[in-house]
MARVO-872623 format. One record per residue: residue in three letters; x, y negated, z negated of N, C-alpha, C in turn. Coordinates in pm, whole numbers, plus 32768, in hexadecimal, padded with zeros to 4 digits. Example, Ala and Ser with C-alpha at 12.3 -4.5 7.8 and 13.67 -1.06 7.14 Angstrom:
<nodes>
ALA852782397CF484CE81C27CF48528814A7CF4;SER850580E17D3C8557806A7D36850A7FFD7CED;
</nodes>
This chain:
<nodes>
TYR2B4892C35E132B5592935D772ACA92455D30;GLU2AFC924B5CB72A7B920E5C7D2A6391645C4B;LEU2A0F914C5C6929EE90CC5C532A40907F5B8D;GLY29FE910A5B432A1190E55ABE2AA591005A93;HIS2B0390BE5A8E2B9F91075A6B2B90910A59D2;GLU2BB2919D59C22BBB91A959272C14919658CE;ILE2BC5915658712C28911558162C7791855797;MET2C1691FA57802C60924C57142C0092B9574C;SER2C309329576F2BE593AB57992C529430576A;MET2C0594A857802C7E9522577D2CEA94E757F3;ARG2CBE94D4584D2D1F94A958B72DB594595895;VAL2D7E93E058512DF0936E580C2E2693D657B9;LEU2DFE93DD576D2E32945256E12E8794A8572B;GLN2E8494E6578E2EE09558579F2F68950857F3;ARG2F55947F582C2FD69422585E300693E257E8;LEU2FB493CA57A630099392572D305C93F356DE;VAL3026948656D330A394D45694310C950756E1;LYS30D49512578B314E952C57EB31C894AD57ED;GLY317E946157D331C693CB57D3321893CB574A;SER31D693FF56D9321F93ED5686329994665685;LEU3272950356A832C3953756803347952156FA;LEU333B94E5574133C394B057B5340A945B5763;ALA33EF93F257063436936956F2345893C25685;ILE342594245628348A946355DE34D594EC55F0;ALA34C294FE568E3522954B56B235C7951D56EB;VAL35D29476570A360B9444574F365E940756BF;ILE35EF93C85670363A93C455EC3693943355AE;ILE369694C055C336C69540557C375D952755DC;ALA37269518565D379C954E569237EF94D856A6;VAL37CC9473568A384293E6568E389F94165607;ASN38619454559A387E947D54F038DD94EA54FF;PHE38D195495583391B95A6558D398F959B55F0;PHE3974953C563A3A1C9515569B3A6394C25657;VAL3A339468560A3A7593E055F13A6893EE554C;ARG3AEE93BF551C3B40941B549E3AF89383546A;LEU3AA7936953EB3A6992F753C73ADD92F35318;SER3B08928553133B6B927F52683B2E926A5219;PRO3B1D92A151A33AAC92C951303A6C92735103;GLU3AB591EF512A3A289189511739B99186516F;THR39CA917B51C63950918452403928921D525B;ALA396892765221390392F1522F38A3931051EC;TYR382A9375521137C4937C51B8379293D451E9;ALA373794145162373F9497512C36D694E25192;ARG36D3956E51A9366D9598521F35CB95895222;ILE35C89570518D3547959B517734F4950B519E;ILE3544949A51CF3530944A521234CC944C526D;ALA34FE949452E1349394955376344994D85353;PRO34249559530E33959587532D335794FF52B7;MET337494B1525A330F9454521A32F093F6528C;ALA335993D052DF33389370534532CC93B15394;PHE32E893FC53DB326B944353F131F1944553C9;VAL31CE9483535D315D94775312314293FE52F8;LEU318F93A752BD314992FC52B1313992C55327;GLY318892EE539F318192B6542630F192B5544A;ILE30A6932254593044936854792F9F93395437;ILE2FEC931653BE2F7692FD53602F3D92625373;PHE2FCA921D53752FB9916F538E2F8391575418;LEU2FC691A154642F8591AE551E2EF79183551D;SER2ED991D954DD2E42922654E82DF991E7549F;ALA2E3091AE54412DE2913C53CB2DD390B35421;GLY2E5F908B54452E45902454AA2DF09007552B;ARG2DEA9068557E2D8090A955DF2D0F909055B1;LEU2CE790D855462C5690CE55082C29908454EE;ALA2C83901154AE2C828F6D54782C5C8F255504;LEU2C978F2855512C878F2355E82C118F185638;ARG2BD08F90560A2B8E8FB5566B2AFA8F5A5611;ARG2AE78F6C55A42A888F0855572A818E68556B;VAL2B148E4E55762AE68DC555852AC08DC85642;VAL2AFE8E1456882ABA8DEA572A2A428E1F572F;ARG29EF8E6C56EF29838E9956DA29358E2756CB;TYR295B8DD0565D29058D75562229258D105692;LEU29888CDB56BC298F8C65570A29138C6A57A2;GLN29408D0257CD28DF8D30583F28438D0657F0;GLU28138D41578227838D5E5775275E8CC65747;LYS27BE8C9B56FB27748C3256CD278E8B8F5703;ARG27E88B83572728408B2D579428238B375820;GLY28208B955858280C8BA458DA28AF8B9F592A;ILE29218B9E58C8296C8B58591729B58C04594B;GLY29F78BF959AA2A058C785A0A29C88CDC5A54;SER293D8C905A2928DA8CF55A8028BE8C9F5AE4;LYS28848D0D5B4628398CD45B8727A98CBC5BAD;ARG27578C675C0B26C98C425BE526898CA35C80;LEU263E8D0D5C75263D8D2C5CC725768D255CFD;LEU254C8D395D7124F38D3B5DA924AB8DB25DEB;VAL24438E005DEA244C8E735E2623D98E5B5E68;TYR24088EAE5EFE23A18E725F5423438F0B5F57;GLY22D18EE15F43225C8F365F3E221D8F5C5ED5;ALA21BE8F965EC4216D8F9F5E40210E902B5E4F;GLY214D908C5E5D213990F25E97217D914D5E19;GLU216D91E85E2D219F924B5DCB2232922E5DFB;ALA228192115E41231D921F5E54232D918F5E0F;ALA230691095E0C231890AC5DC2230A90DE5D41;ARG2298913C5CF222C1912F5C76233191B85C5D;GLU234C91F15CB423AB92365C72240B91EA5C6A;VAL2431918E5CCE24B4913B5CD224A390E05C46;ALA243090B95C1E242090705B9B243890DC5B11;ARG240A91315B252426919B5AA524BD91C45A9B;CYS252191A55B0E258E91CC5AFB25CB916D5ACF;ILE259D90E05ACF260890605ACB25C790595A1F;ARG2561909459F42535909E596925B4911A5911;GLU25DD91835966262391E8591326B291D25916;GLN26CB9133596A277C9118598027D9914C58D7;ALA27FF918658F5288591A7588028B69107586E;HIS28F290C358F22914903658CD28B28FE65939;PRO28828F8958E728228F3F594228688EF759BE;THR286E8F015A0828CA8EDB5A79285A8E805ACC;TYR27DB8EB05ACF277D8E505B0627028E075A8E;ARG26CC8D9C5AE0266D8D675A9125E38D605AF4;LEU25978D995AC225098D9E5B2424B08D615B20;VAL24DE8CC45BB224868C5F5B8523D88C8E5BB9;GLY23DE8CD35C1923418D055C5923368D2A5CB6;PHE22D18D485D1B229D8D915D5622798D275DE2;VAL228F8D7C5E7C22488D2B5EBF21EF8D925F1B;SER217C8D8F5F3D21188DED5F7020BD8DAB5FF4;GLY20AB8E00603E203C8DE760B61FC58DC860B9;ASP1FB78DF0602C1F1D8DE35FFD1EFF8D5B5FEC;PRO1EBC8CDA600B1EC48C9A5F9C1E748C5D5F44;SER1DFE8CE85F301DD38CD35EC11E0D8D0B5E33;LEU1E9C8D365E541ED38D775DFC1F2B8D035DA0;VAL1F268CA85DFB1F878C125DC61F698BDD5D57;GLY1FBF8BF95CFD1F9C8BA85C6A1FA28BEC5C24;ARG1F638C825C2A1F4C8D005BBA1FC68D305B9B;GLN1FCF8D9A5B1C20418DB35ACF20428E4C5B26;LEU20B88E7F5B2B20B78F045B5D21598F3E5B0B;ASP21418F8E5AB921A58FD55A82220B8F4F5A1A;GLY21B18EFD59E022068E92597222498E1E59D4;ALA22298E175A6C22878DA35A9721E98D665AFE;GLU21DA8CD45B3321B28CC75B6621A58CB05C26;ILE21358CDF5C50213C8CE95D12214D8C535D28;VAL21BA8C0C5D1E21CE8B705D4C218D8B5F5D9A;GLY21708BA95E4621658B695EA421298BAE5F01;HIS21328BB35F8B211B8BEC6010218F8C1C6032;SER21938C8E607721E58CBC60D9222C8C716118;SER21DC8C3B616A22108BC561F0224A8B7261AB;ALA223D8B296122228B8AAD610022FA8AF060AC;LEU23328B5A60D823988B81605724198B3160A4;LEU24448AEE611824B38A8F612424948A0660B6;GLU241589C560B32407896E6049241E896D5FBE;LEU240089F35FA923F88A0B5F03247E8A1E5EDD;LEU24D98A385F10255E8A385F2E25B489E45EC8;GLY25BB89595EE225E088D15EAA25C088AD5E37;PRO254488965E2324F5889C5DC824EE88E75D55;ASN24F389685D6F24FE89C15CF8259489FC5CCA;ARG25E9899B5D1726A689D85D0526B18A5D5D03;ILE268B8A995D7226908B455DAD26FC8B495DD2;ASP27768BAE5D9B27BD8BDB5DAD27C68C2B5DE7;GLU275F8CCD5DD4274C8D115E6826E08D485E69;VAL26988D7C5EBF260D8DAB5EE826438E1D5EEF;ILE25C18E875EFD25B88F1F5EE725398F3A5F3F;LEU254D8F7C5FCC24D48F91600024C88FF45FD4;ALA243590075FD323DF90965FAB2358909B5FD3;GLU235E90836035230790796077230690E9610B;PRO229F913C60E4229991DF6159226A91BD61F7;THR2227915C61DB21D0913A627C224690D862D7;LEU22D2909562892304907A62FE237B90CF6353;ALA234290A063D4239990CE643D244A90B5640C;PRO24B090EE645D253090DF6459257C9044648C;ASP252E903C64EC25578FB86523252C8F3B64C2;ASP249E8F72649524818EE9642825068EDF6393;ILE250F8F91637925828F64631425E08F2D6325;LEU261A8F3B63B826B58F0B63B726768E4B63D0;GLY261F8E28640626078D8A641825EC8D6C63A6;LEU25C98D99631725A78D6C628726328D926282;MET269A8DDA628127218DDD622E275D8D786297;LEU276B8D5362EB27A38CE26335276A8C38632F;ASP26D88C4A62FE26D68BE162E826D78BAF625B;CYS26E98BF86205271B8BEF618027958BC16135;GLU27EF8C3661C4286D8BDA61B928A58B6661DA;LYS283C8B2A6240283C8AAD6249282F8A3961EB;GLN27F38A6E617027CD8A3F611B28238A45609F;MET28A58A9060A529068AA8606128B88B1F5FEE;VAL28758B5D601528218BEA5FC6281C8C4C5FEA;VAL28508CB05F9828578D505FB227D88D855FB8;CYS27BF8DDB603027528E2F602827768E9E606E;ARG272F8EF0601827458F81602426B78FE9603B;THR26C290586034263B90AB605C26419166604B;VAL25FB91615FFD25F491FD5FEC262A92886039;PRO265E92AD605B2679932960992640933C6113;ASN25B4937360BE253C9396612924F7935C6184;LEU250192BD616B24DE926561DA255D92546239;VAL25E892776217264D924E62A0263392DD6301;GLN262392C76364262F92F3640226CF930E6428;THR26E9935A64872788935B64B9278192DD6503;SER274D929F6538275E91FF657D279F91CD6530;LEU278E91C164AB27F29175644C287991896431;THR28C2915664682941916A646029AF90EA6422;GLU2A22912C63E32A7190CA639C2A1490AF6309;VAL2A43914162C329C8911C62582A2C914F61C0;GLN29D0911C615D2A3F9152610429DC91A16094;SER29FA91EE602E29BC92375FC129D3920D5F3A;ASP298292065EFE298091DD5E53292592555E19;LEU293892245D8228E492A05D3628C591FF5CCC;LEU284292235CC827D491D75C6F277392345C11;GLU27EA926F5B8727DC929E5B43277A93445B6B;GLY277D93595BC327B893FC5C01273893D15C90;LEU272893555CBE26C3931E5D56271F92E15D9E;PRO273893585E13279693175E77276592B35EC5;LEU27B492365EBF279791AD5F2B27CF91C95F87;TYR27D2919D60172839914C6094281C90CC60B5;GLY2890908F60D92898900A60F52903900C6179;LEU29228F8B61B229678F5861C929DE8F71619A;LYS2A648F9B62032AD98F9161982B048F156161;GLU2B3A8F1E60F52B9E8EB360AF2BFC8E8860AA;THR2C288E3C60892CD18E2A607A2D028E895FE2;ARG2D848E9F5FEF2D968EF45F932DFE8E8F5F0C;LEU2DD18E295F222E3B8DCC5F012DD28D755E85;GLN2DBF8DD55E272D758DB85DDB2DA88DF45D3E;ARG2D868DA65CB82D868DBA5C382E398DB75C32;LEU2E678E0A5C292F068E105BCC2F508DEA5C7A;ASN2F188E2C5CD32F578E085D492F688D755D82;ALA2EFF8D1D5D3C2EE88CA65D6B2F3C8C525CF3;VAL2F418C775C822F8E8C3E5C2F301E8C5D5C23;LEU304F8CD65C8730DB8CDC5C8730F08C985D13;LYS30AE8C695D6330CF8C155DBC30B48B725DD7;ARG306C8B4A5D5A306C8ACE5D4D30F78AA45CED;ALA31168B095C9931AD8AF35C4A32398AF65CA1;PHE32178B6B5D0832A48B3D5D4C32918AB85DD9;ASP32118A8D5E0932018A235E2C323089A75DEF;PHE320589A05D523240892A5CF732CA89375CEA;VAL333089945CE3338F899B5CC333E089635D49;VAL33BD89B35D8933F0899D5E5733E2890A5E52;ALA335F88D15E4A3338885C5E64338E87F45E31;LEU33A787FD5D8933FB87AF5D6734A387AB5D66;LEU34D888065D8B356388375DBF353387DF5E12;GLY34F087F55E95351A87DA5F2234F587225F0B;LEU34B386EA5EA234AD865B5EB03534863F5E6B;ILE3568866C5E1135F386295DDA364C86495E2C;VAL367B86BF5EB036C286B65EE036EC86615F5D;THR3637863D5F9D360B85CD60163610855D5FDF;ALA362D853C5F393621847F5F06367284375F59;PRO36E7844C5F58374B83F15FBB371F83D66052;PHE36B88416606A36B283EE60F4362C838360F9;TYR35E2838C607F3570833F60A83581829F60AC;PRO36208274606E360C81DB607E365681C8611F;ILE369C8238614A36E2820D61D8365981ED622F;ILE35EE82986245359E8265629D3518820E6275;ALA351981F261EF34DB81766201350580EB6224;LEU357A80D2622835BC806A625D35C4807B62D0;ALA35C180CE632E35D680FA63BC351480D163F8;ILE34BD80EE6393344780EC63D5340B804B63C0;ARG34578006636434377F7F6339346F7F1A63B5;LEU34FA7F2163B535177F09642335077F1A64CB;ASP34C57F7D64D734A67FBB657A34177F556584;SER33C27F5E652F333F7F52656533157F1E64E9;PRO32B17EC964F832547E6A648531CC7F066443;GLY31B27EE663CF316B7F12638731897F626312;PRO31287FB662C0316E8017627731BF80706278;ILE321E8082623732648111621A321581906227;PHE31DB81B661D23186823561BD3128821E6201;TYR30BE82A9623C303F82A86280300E82F56244;LYS2F9F82DB61FE2F20830A61D12E8F832C6212;GLN2E6983C362052E0583D562532DC5843B61E6;LYS2D2C845661FA2CEF84B761AE2CF1853A61FB;ARG2D26859461B72CEB861061E52CA4866B61B7;THR2C8C86C561E52C29875D61672C8387AC6159;GLY2C8F87BE60FA2CB8882B60AB2C6988BB6061;LEU2CD688E95FFF2C8589535FD92BE0894B5F82;ASP2BB189AA5FC92B1189A25F842A7689145FB0;ASP2ADB88F160502AAA887A60782AA888096045;THR2B1387F55FEE2B1B87795F9C2B848710600E;ARG2B85869C5FC42BA1861260212C3986025FC8;PHE2CC185D8600A2D2D85AC5FB22D6685576018;THR2DCC85025FF02E0784C260382E8784E36042;LEU2E9384E260F72F15854B61372F8A84B4614A;TYR301284BE612530688443611E30D0848A6195;LYS30FC843861D831728436622931C483AE624D;PHE322683DF62693275833362BA323183226331;ARG323982AB631D31F1825663C2321F82996444;SER320982AC6481325C83006510321882BA6582;MET319A824D65803133822365F9315D817865BC;VAL311A8147665030F380A6660D30AF809B659F;GLN30818029657C30327FEA651C2F7980076581;ASP2F35804F651E2EA1806065442E8480A865E4;ALA2EDE810265E82F00816966542E8781C56671;GLU2E0D819066272D8881D366712D1C817B6659;GLN2D2D80F466512CD8809C66502C7F809A66E3;GLN2CA480B8673C2C6780B067912C438137680A;SER2C78819367F02C40820767FE2C13826C6798;GLY2C1B823F67362BDF829666AE2C168315669A;PRO2BFB836466542C3C83E6661F2C5C843966AB;VAL2CD7844D66C12CFF84C566FD2D9584E36703;TRP2DC3854C67242E51859166FF2EB1856A6740;ALA2F0C858267252FA1854B674F2FCF859167DB;THR3001856667F2304A85CB689330CE85AC687B;ALA30F4860B68CD3193860E68B931FA859A68FA;ASP31B08552692F320084F1696B317D84586967;ASP3166843868E9310683F568CE3159836D68D3;PRO30E08311692A3137829C6945313D823B68C5;ARG30DB8270686830C7822868023137824167A3;ARG31838283679931F882A5675432768207673B;THR329481E66706330F819366C0337681EE66D9;ARG33FA8189671C347881C467393486823466B8;VAL34B581F6665634A9823065DB345882AB65C8;GLY33E582AC65E733A282FE65EE33B2834D662B;ARG33FC8370668733DE83A7672034568434669B;PHE34BE83F266773549842B665334FB847165D3;LEU34B18455653C345B8493651C33FF85016539;ARG33B884FF65963369854F65AD33C785DE65F8;ARG342485B3662A348C85F4668434B7862B6603;TRP34F4862B65933508867E652834A2867964AF;ASN344B866864D633C78697648433C8864B63EE;LEU342485D76402343485A0638033D78543633F;ASP33968521638A330184E463CA32C485406329;GLU32CA85AC63113284861962A932AF85FE622D;LEU332A85C161F933828606616C330E85A660FB;PRO32C7856260F2327C851A609F3208855F606B;GLN31F085B960D53189862B60B131D38693601A;LEU32548689603B326B86D25FCC322E86815F38;PHE31F586365F3F31A685F05EBB313D862F5EC3;ASN30F086475F43306086755F363083871F5F0B;VAL30F287665F28311F87CC5EF0311B87E95E61;LEU315A876F5E39315E87855D9F30F287485D63;ARG30B686FD5D74301486BF5D6D2FBE873E5D59;GLY2FCF879E5D8C2F5588215DA72EDB88095E39;ASP2F1087A15E5C2EAD87945ED02ECE87FE5F37;MET2F3888125F602F82885C5FB92FE888E65F96;SER2FDB893B5FE73033898E5FE830D789846039;LEU311989BE5FE531B189B7607C31978A2C6103;VAL313D8A8660EC31078AE3614A304F8AF0614A;GLY303D8AC961CB2F8F8AD961AE2F6C8AAC623F;PRO2EFA8AA862722E978A6763042EE089D662D7;ARG2EEC899063432EFC8910631F2E7D88A8630D;PRO2E7B885B62F62E08881962BE2DE0879D632A;GLU2D6F879663332D16876B639C2CC786EF635C;ARG2CAE867C63D32C698601638C2BCF862B6389;PRO2B8E85F263272AE9864D63152AA5861663C5;TYR2AF585B063FF2A8585BB64872A84860B64C0;PHE2B0B864C64D22B2E86D965262AD9874364D4;VAL2AEC875F64682AD487CF642C2A1B87E6641F;LYS29DC87526433294A876864102912879264D2;GLN295C87706542298B87B4659B2987886765C0;PHE29E08872658A2A0488EE657229A689616548;LYS2995892964F129508997648928C189AC64EA;GLU289F8945653A27F9897A656D282089B86611;ARG289689B4662928A98A08669729198A826678;LEU29448A8F662D299D8B1165F729838B5E658B;PRO29548BEC659329388C1C655529C68C2764CD;ARG29738C48646C29F08C6563DE2A448BF663F0;TYR2A358B86640E2AA78B1764182ABC8AF16376;MET2A368ADF63722A518AB262BA2A868B15627B;ALA2AB98B8E62A02AFE8C02626A2B938BDB6214;ARG2BC48B8262842C3B8B36626F2C528AF261FA;HIS2BE78AC761B72BD08A4461372BEE8AA560BC;ARG2BE58B3560DD2BF58B7460672C818B7B601B;VAL2CD88B53604D2D568B26601F2D7B8AA5604B;ARG2E128A9160002E3B89D75FFF2E7389EE6092;THR2E58898060B82EB5895D614E2F448931614D;GLY2F96896461A7301B897C619A3054890B61D5;LEU30E588F361A1314788C56206314488EE6280;THR317F898D6255318289BD630431248A4062E5;GLY30E58A7D635430BB8B07635030C28B5A63BF;TRP30898BE563C830908C42640830818C0464AC;ALA302C8BC964B830258B89653D30578B336568;GLN30B38ADE650B30E38A6E654131AE8AA16559;VAL31DB8B09652E322B8B7D6556323F8B8D65BF;HIS31B88BB865F831AE8BE2667131938B7E66E0;GLY31A08B0666C731878A99672F311C8A716752;LEU30A88A8C670530388A436714301889EA66B0;ARG302A895D66E8301088EB66942FE188926702;GLY2FC3882166AA2FBE878667092F1F87CF6774;GLN2F0E87C468012E9E87DF68492ECC88676887;SER2EDB88DC680D2EB8894468462E478982681D;SER2E398A0A68732D938A4168542D708A4667EA;ILE2D138A1467942CE889EF672F2CA78ABA66D8;THR2C858AEE672F2C578B7467362CB58BB6672F;GLU2D038BA267732D7E8C0367532DCE8BE566D2;ARG2DDE8B6B667F2E068B4C66282DB98B6965B4;LEU2D368B5365A22CE28B9E65422D0F8C676547;ALA2D2F8C9865B02D2C8D2165942DB68D3F6569;TYR2DFE8CE565772E858CE3651F2E788CD7647B;ASP2E368C6664692E1E8C4563FA2DBB8C94639B;LEU2D878CE963FD2D088D55639E2D7D8DC86388;TYR2DC48DE063F62E298E5863EC2E778E41633D;TYR2EAE8DCF63642F2E8DB562E12EAE8DB86259;ILE2E2D8D6262312DE48D8561DD2DC28E0461A6;GLU2D6B8E5C622B2D6D8EEF61FA2DCF8F3E61D8;SER2E718F2A620C2EDB8F77620F2F448F2061AA;TRP2F1F8ED461472F7F8E6060FB30028EF660CE;SER305A8EBF609630A28F0F6029312A8E9D6020;PHE316B8EC25FC031E38E515F9632368E625FFB;TRP324C8EF5603032D98F01608F32928E906129;LEU321B8EB0615431E28E5461B132028DB861D2;ASP31DA8D89612A32118D2D610732B98CEB6128;LEU33138D3D60D0337B8D3860ED33858D5B61BD;LYS33688DA061E933A28D9C6260334E8D2562CC;ILE330A8CEA62A332AD8C6362DC33158BF962B3;LEU33338BFD624233D28B826227343E8BA56282;ALA34688C2E627834F08C1962C534E38C12633A;MET34528C07638B34518C446425342A8BB8642E;THR33E28B5E63E133D48AA963F3347A8A7863D0;ILE34D48AA2636735638A58636D359A8A7C6400;ARG35A68AEB642135ED8B0A64B635BF8AB6650D;ALA354F8A986512350B8A3F6576352B89A86577;TRP351A899364F6354488D164B635FB88F664FF;CYS3637896F64EC36DD896564E336E089556588;ARG366D899865E836A88994665B363288EE66AB;GLY363388B0664E35DC881666713569882766A6;ALA34F78893667C347688C566D5341D887F6691;GLN33D0881A66E8335087E466D132D98821667B;
</nodes>
C-alpha cells in the first residue's frame, strides 16, 4: 500500500460515482416497491439531479479538505512524520527527491546522517547532515524523529536488522530501500513513497481509521461496564476497608502506548506496602501477601474493575498486551528483540496471551510472541473473540 493516502484522485472519483449510483439505485428501488402518498412522493427528475449534485458537492468537499490537510501538513507539520535519512550518497538523495515530490506531505525531512565525519554540518539537497551515522540513536530524541530510512548500500543485512531493532526500542519506525534487504530479513512489510519501495519490520494494522473505531468501541463498552458494575463498588470498598488497613484503591505506574507512563488503578488485594521489603516482583498464584478479601477479588478478577476508568480515559484498551511496570520494561527491552513493538498499541484489560493462560510468572518470551501475533494480526473480530474467551474464562473462575 502507499504511505500517502489520496484524498482526491481518479480512483477516488470512481468510488464516489459508484457509491452515488448505488445510493440512487436503492432510492429508486424503494420508491418502486413502496407506495408513497402524493404528499411524500417526488418527481423522477429528483434522482438524476441528486446524483449529479451529490458528485459535485462531494468532490468539492474532498478538494477543500485536501487543501486544508496540505496546509496543516506543510505549514504546521500536523499529521506529517519527522524523517531522518541514514546515508548521504545517491540512495539518500533519491529518498530526498521522493520526499520533495510527495503528492501529500507525509514526511518532513529533518536531515541526514553520514559515515563521513567531514560531511557533518553540510547541506545535502536542501537538508543538513546533522550527525555521524554512529550517533544515530542519540540523534533521535533531540530531533523528535518519527521515522528513519536506511539509504546506505554498504550496510550488511545483520546491520540493517540491528538498526531496525534499536530504533524500535526508541519507538521510532525504521525502513530500508529494497535493494538493501537480503533474504535473511524476514517478517517485513513493504510500502511505497512516491514510487520508491521501502521495507521495514511488520507494524500493527491498528492505525488511522482502525484505531479510531477501536477507541470508540472501547469508550462505549467501558462506559457501559462502569454503569453495570457501579453497584458492586461500594460493597467491594467496604469489604476491603473491614478486612485490612490501607487504601481501597491500589495505584501503580505502568508503561502504555508509545512508551508513555500512566497510573493504573486496581482494588487493593494485598497488604499495605507489600513491596516495601522485596522491591518490584510479580504476584504469584498463592501469593502470601494477599488479604482474605484480596484472594476472592483476584480469583474472580474483580480487582481489575477500576481499570475500566483507564479504558475510559484512553490509557488502556479493552483488548491488548497487558501493561508492565517501567522497571520490568527497561529490563525486557534490552533482553528481548522487538519487545517495544508491543507498545505500538494501547495496553489492554485482557489480551491474546492472557486468554491462553499466559499470566503472572509465565514465560515473558512466550507472552511476547502472543502479543506480537495479536498486534500484527489485529482485526475487530479478533478483539471480539478475545473478549468472548475472557468472559468464558471468568465464568469458570479462572485466574
